[in-house]
C-alpha positions in Angstrom: -15.2 94.5 -36.5 -12.2 95.0 -34.3 -10.0 95.9 -37.3 -12.7 98.4 -38.5 -13.0 100.0 -35.0 -9.2 100.2 -34.8 -9.0 102.1 -38.1 -11.9 104.4 -37.0 -10.9 105.1 -33.4 -7.2 104.4 -32.9 -5.0 107.1 -34.3 -1.9 105.8 -36.2 -3.3 102.2 -35.5 -0.5 100.5 -37.5 2.2 101.9 -35.2 1.8 99.1 -32.6 5.2 99.9 -31.0 3.7 103.2 -29.7 2.6 102.7 -26.1 -0.6 104.7 -26.6 -1.6 102.6 -29.6 -0.9 99.3 -27.7 -3.1 100.7 -24.8 -5.9 101.6 -27.2 -5.9 98.1 -28.7 -6.0 96.5 -25.3 -8.9 98.6 -24.1 -10.8 98.1 -27.4 -10.5 94.3 -27.1 -11.3 94.5 -23.4 -14.5 96.5 -24.1 -15.6 94.0 -26.8 -14.9 91.1 -24.5 -17.2 92.7 -21.8 -20.0 93.1 -24.3 -19.9 89.7 -25.9 -19.4 87.7 -22.6 -22.2 89.6 -20.8 -24.5 88.9 -23.7 -23.6 85.2 -23.7 -24.1 85.0 -19.9 -27.6 86.3 -20.1 -28.6 84.0 -23.0 -27.0 80.9 -21.6 -28.3 81.4 -18.1 -31.9 81.6 -19.4 -31.3 78.6 -21.6 -29.8 76.6 -18.7 -32.7 77.5 -16.4 -35.3 76.5 -19.0 -33.6 73.3 -19.9 -32.5 72.2 -16.5 -28.9 71.6 -17.8 -26.1 72.1 -15.3 -23.6 72.1 -18.1 -25.3 75.0 -19.9 -25.7 77.0 -16.6 -22.1 76.4 -15.7 -21.1 77.5 -19.2 -23.1 80.7 -18.6 -21.2 81.5 -15.4 -18.0 80.7 -17.2 -18.9 83.5 -19.6 -19.7 85.8 -16.7 -16.2 85.2 -15.4 -14.9 86.0 -18.8 -16.6 89.3 -18.7 -14.8 90.0 -15.4 -11.6 88.9 -17.0 -12.2 91.4 -19.8 -12.7 94.2 -17.2 -9.4 93.2 -15.7 -7.7 93.3 -19.1 -9.2 96.7 -19.9 -8.1 98.2 -16.5 -4.7 96.5 -16.8 -4.0 98.1 -20.2 -5.2 101.4 -18.9 -2.9 101.3 -15.9 0.1 99.8 -17.8 -0.1 102.9 -20.1 0.7 105.3 -17.3 4.0 107.2 -17.6 7.0 106.4 -15.4 7.1 108.3 -12.0 9.4 108.6 -9.1 8.0 105.4 -7.5 8.1 103.4 -10.7 10.9 104.8 -12.9 10.7 102.0 -15.3 7.0 102.5 -16.0 4.0 100.4 -15.3 4.1 97.9 -18.2 4.3 94.8 -16.0 0.7 95.5 -14.8 -0.3 94.0 -18.2 1.3 90.7 -17.1 -0.4 90.9 -13.7 -3.7 91.4 -15.5 -3.1 88.3 -17.6 -2.2 86.4 -14.4 -5.5 87.5 -12.7 -7.4 86.3 -15.8 -5.7 82.9 -15.5 -6.7 82.7 -11.8 -10.3 83.4 -12.7 -10.2 80.7 -15.3 -8.9 78.2 -12.7 -11.5 79.2 -10.1 -14.3 78.7 -12.7 -12.9 75.3 -13.7 -12.9 74.2 -10.0 -16.5 75.5 -9.5 -17.6 73.8 -12.7 -16.1 70.5 -11.6 -17.9 70.7 -8.2 -21.2 71.4 -9.9 -20.8 68.6 -12.4 -20.0 66.0 -9.6 -23.2 67.2 -7.8 -25.2 66.6 -11.0 -23.8 63.1 -11.3 -24.7 62.3 -7.7 -28.2 63.9 -8.1 -29.1 63.5 -11.8 -32.0 65.4 -13.4 -33.2 65.0 -17.0 -32.2 67.7 -19.5 -35.0 69.2 -21.6 -33.6 71.6 -24.2 -35.6 73.2 -27.0 -34.5 74.8 -30.2 -33.8 78.1 -28.5 -31.3 76.6 -26.1 -29.6 74.7 -29.0 -29.5 77.9 -31.1 -27.9 79.9 -28.2 -25.2 77.3 -27.8 -24.4 77.3 -31.5 -24.3 81.1 -31.6 -22.0 81.1 -28.5 -19.5 78.8 -30.3 -19.4 81.2 -33.3 -19.0 84.3 -31.1 -16.2 82.7 -29.1 -14.3 81.6 -32.2 -14.5 85.1 -33.5 -13.2 86.4 -30.1 -10.4 83.9 -30.3 -9.3 85.0 -33.7 -9.4 88.8 -33.0 -7.7 88.4 -29.6 -4.9 86.3 -31.1 -4.5 88.7 -34.0 -4.2 91.7 -31.6 -1.9 89.7 -29.2 0.5 89.0 -32.1 0.2 92.6 -33.4 1.1 94.2 -30.1 3.1 91.3 -28.5 0.8 91.0 -25.5 0.8 88.1 -23.1 -2.5 89.3 -21.5 -4.3 89.3 -24.9 -2.9 85.9 -25.8 -4.3 84.6 -22.4 -7.7 86.0 -23.4 -7.4 84.3 -26.8 -6.7 80.9 -25.2 -9.6 81.4 -22.9 -11.9 82.1 -25.9 -10.8 79.0 -27.7 -11.3 76.9 -24.6 -14.8 78.3 -24.2 -15.7 77.5 -27.8 -14.6 73.9 -27.3 -16.3 73.5 -23.9 -19.5 74.9 -25.4 -19.3 72.5 -28.3 -19.1 69.6 -25.8 -22.1 71.0 -24.0 -24.0 71.3 -27.3 -23.2 67.7 -28.1 -24.3 66.5 -24.7 -27.6 68.5 -25.0 -28.3 67.0 -28.4 -27.7 63.5 -27.0 -30.0 64.1 -24.1 -32.8 65.5 -26.4 -32.6 63.1 -29.3 -31.5 59.8 -27.7 -32.3 60.4 -24.0 -28.6 59.8 -23.1 -28.1 61.7 -19.9 -24.3 62.5 -19.5 -24.7 66.1 -18.5 -22.7 65.8 -15.4 -19.9 63.8 -17.0 -19.7 66.4 -19.8 -19.4 69.1 -17.2 -16.4 67.3 -15.7 -14.7 67.1 -19.1 -15.3 70.8 -19.7 -14.0 71.6 -16.2 -10.8 69.8 -16.8 -10.3 71.5 -20.1 -10.9 74.9 -18.6 -8.5 74.1 -15.8 -5.8 73.1 -18.3 -6.3 76.3 -20.2 -6.0 78.4 -17.0 -2.7 76.7 -16.2 -1.3 77.2 -19.7 -2.3 80.9 -19.6 -0.8 81.4 -16.2 2.5 80.0 -17.4 2.6 82.5 -20.2 2.1 85.4 -17.8 4.2 84.3 -14.9 7.3 83.7 -17.0 7.8 87.4 -18.0 7.1 88.5 -14.4 9.8 86.2 -13.1 12.3 87.2 -15.8 12.4 85.0 -18.9 15.2 85.1 -21.5 14.7 87.4 -24.5 13.3 86.0 -27.7 16.1 84.5 -30.0 15.0 86.8 -32.8 15.6 89.8 -30.6 19.0 88.6 -29.6 19.9 87.9 -33.2 18.8 91.4 -34.2 21.0 93.0 -31.5 24.0 91.0 -32.6 23.4 91.8 -36.3 23.2 95.5 -35.6 26.4 95.6 -33.5 28.4 93.5 -35.8 27.5 95.7 -38.8 30.2 98.1 -37.3 33.0 95.6 -37.8 34.9 97.9 -40.2 34.7 100.7 -37.7 36.3 98.6 -35.0 33.9 96.2 -33.4 35.6 92.8 -32.8 32.8 91.0 -31.0 30.2 91.1 -28.2 29.3 89.3 -25.0 27.5 89.6 -21.7 24.2 90.6 -23.3 21.5 91.0 -20.6 17.9 92.1 -21.4 15.5 93.4 -18.8 11.8 93.5 -19.7 9.7 95.9 -17.7 6.7 95.4 -19.8 5.8 95.8 -23.5 7.6 98.9 -24.9 9.9 99.2 -21.9 12.9 96.9 -22.6 16.4 97.7 -21.3 19.6 95.9 -22.4 23.3 96.0 -21.6 26.1 94.4 -23.6 29.8 94.4 -23.7 31.3 95.2 -27.1 35.0 94.3 -27.8 37.1 96.9 -29.6 40.9 97.0 -30.3 42.9 98.4 -27.4 45.1 100.3 -29.9 42.2 102.2 -31.5 41.3 105.9 -31.2 39.4 106.0 -27.9 37.3 109.1 -29.0 36.4 107.5 -32.4 35.5 104.2 -30.7 33.4 106.0 -28.1 31.5 107.9 -30.8 30.8 104.6 -32.6 29.5 103.0 -29.4 27.1 106.0 -29.0 25.9 105.5 -32.5 25.2 101.9 -31.9 23.2 102.7 -28.7 21.0 105.2 -30.5 20.4 102.8 -33.3 19.4 100.0 -31.0 17.0 102.3 -29.2 15.5 103.5 -32.5 15.1 100.1 -34.3 14.4 97.8 -31.4 12.4 100.3 -29.2 14.7 99.6 -26.2 17.1 101.5 -23.9 20.7 100.2 -24.6 23.8 100.6 -22.5 27.1 99.4 -24.0 30.3 98.7 -22.1 33.3 99.1 -24.3 35.9 96.3 -23.8 39.4 97.0 -25.1 41.0 93.8 -26.6 44.7 93.4 -27.4 45.0 92.3 -31.0 48.7 93.1 -31.8 50.5 90.9 -29.3 51.8 87.6 -30.7 51.9 85.8 -27.3 48.4 86.8 -26.4 47.1 85.6 -29.7 49.0 82.3 -29.4 47.7 81.6 -25.8 44.2 82.7 -26.7 44.2 80.1 -29.6 45.3 77.3 -27.1 42.6 78.3 -24.7 40.0 78.2 -27.5 41.1 74.6 -28.1 40.6 73.8 -24.4 37.1 75.3 -24.4 36.1 73.6 -27.7 36.8 70.2 -26.1 34.4 70.8 -23.2 30.9 69.4 -23.3 28.0 71.6 -24.4 27.9 75.2 -25.6 30.7 76.8 -23.7 32.4 80.0 -24.7 34.9 82.5 -23.3 35.6 86.3 -23.5 37.5 89.2 -21.9 40.7 87.4 -22.6 44.0 89.0 -21.6 47.4 88.0 -20.1 49.4 89.8 -17.4 53.1 89.1 -17.1 54.7 88.8 -13.7 58.2 88.0 -12.3 57.4 84.3 -11.5 54.4 83.5 -13.8 52.0 84.8 -16.4 48.3 85.3 -15.5 45.8 84.1 -18.1 42.6 86.0 -17.3 39.2 85.4 -19.0 35.6 84.6 -18.3 34.0 81.2 -19.2 30.3 81.2 -20.1 28.3 78.0 -19.5 24.6 77.2 -19.8 22.4 77.2 -16.6 21.9 73.4 -16.9 25.6 72.6 -17.4 26.5 69.2 -15.7 29.6 70.6 -13.9 29.4 73.2 -11.1 31.1 76.6 -11.6 33.9 75.5 -9.3 34.5 72.3 -11.3 34.5 74.3 -14.6 37.1 76.7 -13.2 39.3 73.9 -11.8 39.2 72.0 -15.1 40.2 75.0 -17.2 42.9 76.0 -14.7 44.4 72.6 -14.7 44.5 72.5 -18.6 46.2 75.9 -18.7 48.8 75.0 -16.2 49.6 72.0 -18.4 50.6 74.3 -21.3 54.2 75.0 -22.1 55.3 78.0 -20.0 54.5 79.1 -16.5 50.8 80.1 -16.9 48.3 80.6 -14.1 44.6 80.8 -14.9 42.4 83.4 -13.4 38.9 82.2 -14.4 35.5 83.7 -13.8 32.5 81.5 -14.6 29.5 83.3 -16.2 26.0 82.2 -17.3 24.4 82.9 -20.6 21.5 85.3 -20.0 20.5 85.7 -23.6 
């Protein structure tokens, strides 16, 4: 149904990189979520009141919270699609992550409320009397929630949306929790086994776990998570395709995510210092435009001139490469150059270490400096320690 509505009502529905198309998908799924969850709430609430089942009633209010979550998702996509302005020059895309975070909070609150109600049912047990209508409603609810899971997950992958993925996880948790409620109700009706309250606790714990998982997926991009490895690989591949035109390498790639469709990156690209500066600058411009066109991002490239014709520089760089290779972990270096002085020669470069490297930045700099001073010749290391941001 969602795919059909997308084809009918979303113009250019296959172009999911377009901000307006993403917004339309999010609002379509939000509207569908409101309808389905409101319908399930009414049906389950009636079934819970008739049967006297706290688990069914709690599951009904869980669907009511899901309807509220769908409203948040719909409003979030609407607001995220607003154009940049003077107060928010990078756009409003992160509102989508905030919407996903609010959905996660609602899931946690419902889990806590369900847990409280279930404990009360254990302390004050009442028999469950469910007819065929209540059982049919629960079975229908499972089918609808599974359908919502599949279409939310499909759209989340299609438009790369953390908020939609949170909604998908909420739907699959609802289908599992309702299946447990259905099993408990069947046991109560057919075998007079009254475990309604205990079932509610299990459902509450599962809902709570789902909320934490969904919250983690939305908090990470808000805090600033590293880019996807596939994105980094694609950036590197595009830049290194210009090797014959003068690109020697790249480093210091930093990616800022201001929401889906609003990604900004900066990177240093190494070029020969002896090259034609105008021709190299024109090449850098071409790379920036290509990155913007193919990866839907805003790219800024810093051009780093590298000496490739000096024999001593090449020799010392090779020795430094050997020192770096002997260090523990994934350690690299860049921006290498040497500066001759009357008493010594400065060997200047940056060392890149992982965030969880066992040595401190100062210990890394001291180790590398000591190894360089031990080389033949009067060399003095000027080392800057960087972190790998991508």
